[in-house]
N, C-alpha and C positions, 0 to 999 in steps of 0.2 A: 372572796370578801371584797367589799367595795374599796376601791383604791388600788387593788393589786394590778400590776401592769407588766407587760412584756415588751421589750424593745427589740426590734429585728433590724440588723444592719445588712443591707443587700448590695452586692456588686452590680452596678448599673452600666457596665462598660467602662467609660472614661471617668466615672465618679462613683461615690457610694450614696445610697439613700437610706434613711432611717424611718422606720414605721413603728407605730406604737399601738398596742391593743390594751385597753383599760377596762376593768370591771367598773362600769359606770353607775350601778345602782346597788343598794343593799341586797345581800343574798346572792350576788353573782360572783363568779370566779373566772379566772383565765386558765385555760388548759392548753398544753402544747403536745404535739404528736408528730413523729416522723414516719411516713409511710411511703414506700415505693418511690423514694427520691423526692418526696414533696414534704415540706415543713408546713404544718397546719397549726395556727394559733386561733383558738376560739374563745369567745365570751359565752359562758354557760350559766343558766339559771339554777336555782336550788334543785328543781326536779329533773335536771339534765337536758333541758331543751336548749339547743344552740341558738343564740341571738344573732351573732355574726361571726364570720370566719375570714381569716386572711391566709392565703396559700402562696408559698414561694418555692421555687426549685431549690432543692437542697444544695446543689453545686454552686449556687449564687449566694447563699447565705454565709456571711462572714462572721456574724456574732448573733447570739440569741441570749438576751439578758433578762432574767426573771427578777422582778423587784417587788417582793411581797410587802404589804403594809405591816408595820410593827403592831403586834397584838397588844391590847390593853391589859390582859391578864398576865403578861410577862411570860407567856408560854414559848417564847423564842428560845430554842435549845440548839446548841451546836450540833453539827452532823455527827461528830465523834469527839471524844476527849483527847486532849493533847497528850501524846505518849511521853513527851519530854518536857514536863512543866518547868518553868524557869525559877 
């Protein structure tokens, strides 16, 4: 969905670098995959065509943060219920 984004923090030797992949248009989404030691973050259209891809060596990735846009219909559900409600 437009506005979804993924931030990738990478070890660049003496410092860290932060990269960001954003779903820039309506109907696009951001997908992540880890294959053969490579982290791939792609912006994908509705029909599955890849618009752009960022690839990083998995050993260099320090953090991968997915930040979805809050949905208007309130369909944001927790991953699971709290077993010990306060």
